[in-house]
C-alpha positions in Angstrom: 0.0 0.0 0.0 1.2 3.5 -0.8 0.4 5.3 2.4 2.0 8.1 4.3 1.5 10.3 7.3 0.1 13.8 6.9 2.6 16.5 6.8 2.3 18.7 9.9 -1.1 17.3 10.5 -2.4 18.5 7.2 -3.6 16.6 4.2 -4.3 18.0 0.7 -7.3 16.9 -1.3 -8.0 17.3 -5.0 -10.7 19.9 -5.0 -11.6 22.2 -8.0 -8.6 23.5 -9.8 -6.5 24.3 -6.8 -7.1 21.7 -4.1 -7.8 22.2 -0.4 -5.8 21.6 2.7 -7.5 19.9 5.6 -6.1 20.0 9.1 -6.8 16.8 10.9 -8.1 16.7 14.5 -5.6 16.4 17.3 -4.7 12.8 18.0 -6.2 11.5 14.7 -4.2 8.6 13.2 -4.6 9.0 9.4 -3.7 6.5 6.7 -3.3 8.4 3.5 -4.0 6.1 0.5 -2.6 7.0 -2.9 -1.6 5.2 -6.0 1.7 3.4 -6.2 3.9 5.9 -7.9 4.4 5.6 -11.6 7.3 7.4 -13.3 6.3 10.3 -15.6 7.3 9.9 -19.2 10.3 12.1 -19.9 9.3 12.7 -23.5 5.5 12.4 -23.9 5.6 13.4 -27.6 8.2 10.8 -28.2 6.2 8.2 -26.3 3.1 8.9 -28.5 5.2 8.6 -31.7 6.6 5.3 -30.5 3.1 4.0 -29.6 1.8 4.8 -33.1 4.8 3.1 -34.7 4.7 0.0 -32.5 1.0 -0.8 -32.0 -0.6 -3.7 -30.1 -2.4 -6.1 -32.4 -2.3 -3.8 -35.4 0.0 -2.5 -38.1 1.6 0.9 -37.5 -0.5 4.0 -38.0 1.5 5.1 -41.1 0.4 1.8 -42.7 -3.1 1.8 -41.3 -4.0 5.1 -42.9 -3.0 4.1 -46.5 -5.9 4.1 -48.9 -8.4 5.5 -46.4 -10.8 8.3 -47.6 -12.3 9.2 -44.3 -11.4 9.0 -40.6 -13.2 9.6 -37.2 -11.3 10.1 -34.0 -13.3 9.9 -30.8 -12.2 12.0 -27.8 -13.7 12.1 -24.3 -15.7 15.1 -23.2 -14.8 17.7 -20.6 -15.4 15.4 -17.6 -12.2 13.5 -18.4 -8.7 15.2 -18.2 -7.4 13.3 -21.3 -4.2 14.8 -22.7 -5.6 15.2 -26.2 -3.1 18.0 -27.0 -0.4 15.3 -27.1 -1.8 13.0 -29.7 -4.5 14.6 -31.8 -2.1 16.4 -34.0 0.1 13.4 -34.8 -3.0 11.3 -35.5 -4.4 13.9 -37.9 -1.1 14.7 -39.6 -0.7 11.0 -40.5 -4.2 11.0 -42.0 -3.6 14.1 -44.0 -0.2 12.8 -45.2 -1.9 9.7 -46.5 -4.3 11.7 -48.5 -7.4 11.8 -46.4 -9.2 15.1 -47.2 -9.2 17.5 -44.3 -13.0 17.9 -44.5 -13.3 14.1 -44.1 -11.3 13.9 -40.8 -13.7 14.2 -37.9 -12.8 14.6 -34.2 -16.0 13.6 -32.5 -16.5 14.4 -28.8 -17.9 11.2 -27.2 -20.4 12.9 -24.9 -22.7 9.9 -24.2 -25.7 11.6 -22.7 -23.8 14.5 -21.3 -24.2 18.0 -22.8 -22.2 19.1 -25.8 -18.9 20.8 -25.2 -18.7 24.2 -27.0 -16.8 27.5 -27.1 -13.9 27.8 -24.6 -14.8 24.5 -23.1 -14.4 22.7 -26.4 -11.0 24.5 -26.9 -10.0 23.2 -23.5 -11.0 19.6 -24.4 -9.2 19.6 -27.7 -6.1 21.3 -26.2 -4.5 22.3 -29.5 -5.8 25.1 -31.8 -4.1 23.5 -34.8 -6.7 20.7 -34.7 -9.6 23.1 -35.5 -7.9 24.3 -38.7 -7.1 20.8 -39.9 -10.2 18.7 -39.0 -13.9 18.9 -38.3 -14.5 19.0 -34.5 -18.1 18.0 -33.6 -20.2 16.8 -30.7 -22.0 13.5 -30.5 -25.8 14.0 -29.8 -27.3 10.9 -28.4 -30.9 12.0 -28.8 -30.6 12.7 -32.6 -32.1 9.4 -34.0 -31.2 10.2 -37.6 -27.5 10.7 -36.7 -27.2 7.0 -35.7 -26.9 3.7 -37.5 -28.9 0.7 -36.2 -26.6 -2.4 -36.0 -29.3 -4.6 -34.4 -28.9 -6.1 -30.9 -26.1 -7.8 -29.1 -26.1 -11.6 -29.3 -25.6 -11.9 -25.5 -28.2 -9.7 -23.8 -30.2 -8.2 -26.6 -28.9 -4.7 -26.0 -30.0 -2.4 -28.9 -26.9 -1.2 -30.8 -27.2 2.3 -32.4 -24.0 4.2 -32.9 -23.1 7.6 -34.3 -23.1 7.5 -38.1 -19.9 9.6 -38.4 -18.0 6.9 -36.6 -19.7 3.8 -38.1 -19.2 5.0 -41.7 -15.6 6.2 -41.4 -13.0 4.2 -43.2 -10.7 4.5 -40.2 -12.1 4.5 -36.6 -9.9 5.5 -33.7 -11.2 5.8 -30.1 -9.0 7.7 -27.6 -9.2 8.1 -23.9 -8.0 7.7 -20.4 -7.8 4.3 -18.7 -8.8 4.6 -15.0 -11.1 2.8 -12.6 -14.8 3.1 -13.5 -17.3 2.3 -10.8 -19.6 0.4 -13.1 -17.7 -0.7 -16.3 -14.6 -1.8 -14.4 -12.3 0.5 -16.3 -12.8 3.5 -18.5 -11.4 4.0 -22.0 -11.2 1.8 -25.0 -14.5 0.1 -25.9 -16.3 2.4 -23.4 -15.5 5.5 -25.6 -17.5 3.8 -28.4 -20.4 2.7 -26.2 -21.8 4.6 -24.4 -19.5 7.4 -25.7 -21.1 7.7 -29.2 -24.2 5.5 -28.7 -27.8 6.5 -29.1 -29.8 7.1 -26.0 -31.6 3.7 -26.2 -28.3 1.9 -26.0 -27.1 4.1 -23.1 -30.3 3.9 -21.2 -30.2 0.1 -21.5 -26.7 0.1 -20.0 -28.0 2.2 -17.2 -31.0 0.1 -16.4 -31.1 -1.8 -13.0 -30.6 -5.1 -14.9 -26.9 -4.0 -15.4 -26.5 -1.6 -12.5 -27.5 -4.0 -9.8 -25.3 -6.8 -11.1 -22.6 -7.5 -8.4 -19.9 -7.8 -11.1 -20.6 -4.3 -12.4 -18.0 -2.6 -10.1 -14.7 -0.8 -10.4 -11.6 -2.6 -11.5 -13.5 -5.7 -12.5 -13.9 -7.0 -16.0 -14.5 -10.7 -15.2 -18.2 -11.4 -15.7 -19.0 -7.6 -15.8 -22.1 -7.4 -18.0 -21.3 -3.8 -19.2 -17.8 -4.8 -20.3 -19.1 -7.9 -22.0 -21.8 -5.9 -23.9 -19.2 -3.2 -24.9 -17.0 -5.9 -26.3 -19.9 -7.4 -28.2 -20.7 -3.9 -29.7 -17.2 -3.2 -31.0 -17.1 -6.7 -32.5 -20.4 -6.0 -34.3 -18.9 -2.7 -35.5 -15.8 -4.2 -37.1 -12.3 -2.8 -37.2 -11.7 -0.2 -34.5 -8.4 1.1 -33.1 -7.6 2.9 -29.8 -5.1 5.2 -28.3 -5.0 4.7 -24.6 -3.4 7.0 -22.0 -2.7 6.8 -18.2 -2.0 10.0 -16.2 -0.8 10.7 -12.7 -2.2 13.0 -10.0 -0.5 16.0 -11.8 -2.3 15.1 -15.0 1.1 14.2 -16.6 1.4 11.2 -18.9 2.8 8.0 -17.5 1.7 5.5 -20.2 0.4 5.5 -23.7 -0.3 2.8 -26.2 -2.0 2.3 -29.6 -3.5 -0.6 -31.4 -6.6 -2.8 -31.9 -9.2 -1.5 -29.5 -9.7 -4.6 -27.3 -6.1 -5.7 -27.1 -4.6 -2.2 -26.5 -7.2 -1.4 -23.8 -6.5 -4.6 -21.9 -2.7 -3.8 -22.1 -3.4 -0.4 -20.6 -5.6 -1.9 -17.9 -2.8 -4.3 -16.9 -0.4 -1.4 -16.6 -2.6 0.9 -14.5 -4.2 -1.8 -12.3 -0.9 -2.3 -10.5 -0.9 1.3 -9.4 -4.5 2.3 -8.6 -5.9 -0.9 -6.9 -4.4 -0.5 -3.4 -4.7 -3.3 -0.8 -5.2 -1.7 2.6 -5.7 -4.7 4.9 -8.4 -3.3 7.1 -11.6 -1.2 7.2 -12.1 2.2 8.7 -14.9 3.8 10.6 -14.2 7.2 9.1 -13.0 7.9 5.5 -12.2 11.3 4.0 -12.0 11.5 0.2 -12.6 13.8 -2.8 -14.2 13.7 -6.2 -10.8 14.0 -7.8 -10.9 17.8 -8.4 -11.3 19.5 -11.8 -12.9 18.5 -14.1 -14.5 15.5 -12.4 -15.9 17.5 -9.5 -17.7 20.2 -11.6 -21.1 18.8 -10.8 -22.8 16.8 -8.0 -23.7 14.3 -10.7 -20.1 13.4 -11.1 -19.4 13.6 -7.4 -21.2 10.4 -6.7 -18.2 8.5 -8.2 -16.1 9.6 -5.3 -18.7 8.2 -2.9 -18.7 4.7 -4.4 -15.0 4.0 -4.9 -13.8 3.6 -1.3 -16.7 1.6 0.0 -14.7 -1.7 0.3 -12.7 -0.2 3.2 -15.6 1.5 5.0 -16.9 -0.3 8.1 -20.6 -1.0 7.9 -22.4 2.1 9.3 -19.2 4.2 9.2 -18.9 7.8 8.0 -17.8 8.8 4.5 -16.9 12.5 4.1 -16.5 13.7 0.5 -15.1 17.0 -0.7 -16.3 18.2 -4.1 -16.4 21.7 -5.5 -19.5 21.3 -7.7 -18.4 24.4 -9.4 -21.1 24.1 -12.1 -23.8 23.1 -9.7 -26.0 20.1 -9.5 -26.1 18.5 -13.0 -28.8 18.0 -15.6 -32.5 18.5 -15.0 -33.0 14.8 -15.6 -30.6 14.1 -12.7 -32.3 16.6 -10.5 -35.6 14.9 -11.1 -34.2 11.5 -10.2 -32.7 12.9 -7.0 -36.0 14.5 -6.1 -37.6 11.1 -6.4 -34.9 9.6 -4.2 -35.5 12.2 -1.5 -39.3 11.9 -1.7 -39.4 8.0 -1.8 -36.4 6.9 0.1 -33.7 4.5 -1.2 -35.7 1.2 -1.0 -38.9 2.6 -2.7 -36.8 4.4 -5.3 -35.0 1.2 -6.2 -38.2 -0.7 -6.7 -39.3 1.9 -9.3 -36.1 1.1 -11.3 -36.3 -2.7 -11.3 -39.2 -3.0 -13.7 -37.7 -0.6 -16.4 -36.1 -1.8 -19.6 -34.7 1.7 -20.3 -33.4 3.8 -17.4 -34.6 7.4 -17.3 -31.9 9.7 -18.5 -29.2 10.3 -15.7 -31.2 8.4 -13.0 -28.5 5.8 -13.1 -26.2 8.0 -11.1 -28.8 8.3 -8.5 -29.0 4.5 -8.4 -25.3 4.4 -7.9 -25.7 6.7 -4.9 -27.8 4.0 -3.2 -24.6 2.0 -2.7 -23.0 4.5 -0.2 -26.3 5.2 1.3 -26.7 1.5 2.2 -23.2 1.3 3.5 -23.1 4.1 6.0 -23.4 7.8 6.7 -22.4 10.0 3.8 -21.5 13.7 4.3 -20.6 16.3 1.6 -18.5 19.4 1.8 -18.9 21.7 -1.2 -18.8 25.4 -2.0 -20.8 25.0 -5.3 -24.3 24.1 -4.1 -26.8 26.2 -2.4 -30.5 26.4 -1.5 -32.7 23.5 -2.6 -29.8 21.8 -4.4 -28.3 20.9 -1.1 -31.4 19.1 0.1 -31.7 17.2 -3.2 -28.3 15.6 -2.7 -29.9 13.1 -0.3 -26.8 13.2 1.9 -25.7 15.3 5.0 -24.2 18.6 4.1 -21.2 19.9 6.2 -19.8 23.4 6.3 -16.3 22.4 7.5 -14.4 19.2 6.7 -12.4 19.6 9.9 -15.5 19.8 12.1 -17.1 16.9 10.3 -13.9 14.8 10.9 -13.8 15.7 14.6 -17.5 14.7 15.1 -17.0 11.4 13.2 -14.0 10.5 15.2 -15.6 11.5 18.5 -18.2 8.8 18.0 -15.7 6.1 17.0 -13.9 3.5 19.1 -10.6 4.8 17.9 -9.3 7.9 16.2 -8.2 6.1 13.0 -9.3 7.3 9.6 -8.4 6.8 6.0 -7.8 9.6 3.6 -8.0 9.1 -0.2 -6.9 12.5 -1.7 -7.5 11.5 -5.3 -11.0 10.2 -4.8 -12.1 7.8 -7.6 -8.7 7.7 -9.2 -7.6 5.3 -6.4 -9.4 2.1 -5.5 -8.6 1.0 -1.9 -9.5 -2.7 -1.1 -9.3 -4.7 2.1 -7.7 -7.8 0.7 
């Protein structure tokens, strides 16, 4: 386990863009849980070039682009800090050099059911102004039925497969993304950027139904028997040839790993690399846990904050206290999510879950509310935030605290010992008992 004592009784949490310092109560014994350190790549641009020249399960990019007349590159939306600035230009340059017309090179933001990224936000996501002058940069719109191709249903669970036409019909398809723990699909990146990333809302809402969400194998860091992962694999196989560029970053958002190749093989190789760092055996449970929602951009909304509530549950003692710090700088989230949270608060967790079990399609964004049921079942959940006010605070369904330090003192005062766990990077670290 990579653990350390706080420096001068203070721990620093990822929070917004700048982070926050938290002074621990006197006498508290804190175990700070972080990733096993991974060395930064000294030459990120050189590492990207090497990955494109030495792919996994594929020919090199320079050979792959020959004879192609169109290309579509998927990138993650603003909720993922993917270093797109490092690899979009070399990908596009290879396509243009092979004769793909500029107007037929599309960079498609894989929004899933999130809102489009536009203006300064889109510029932040792309990261390199050069890209806008040499490719079309567009958003996926999951509710636009005409913009999708119907590929039928998966042979395994009958999931409807409808994907963005711009990706399906491209001669060359490349998904890019960040490989990190995902609290439902096991790991992000790779096949997940395709579905739900550029899937129609019917595909996404099937994934988010209770049939998948309540499956015990649909948890972070697990691919074995995970129904979401298995359906995602089925979808990319139905689609045909897809490649992926996979990245891993550290807590400073610096690149520590990059690979390229066939989408399934390259993704699994990235998972194998990162799993050794982020899945951290702790050896015990704690009555009190302090964590974050991983800072900007993941903690921009309460919708995304729930990920930080789920990831450390394996080391929380039943009935213990989980304190989460998240800036929620853009507020609550979508109106769909707000409606789901209102139902949760009105009905209570058990009755709310019963309303989900009979649905084939989940209502938009209610799946995140369903994920919140996990920490609510496990113990007492408290939230520190500077971004929510008024009725939004009540709709969280958790206890609000105005001071992390006071919340910690009160939690420890009611415990048999003054031990606590601190997970500064939130869902980017997965602590486990075993």
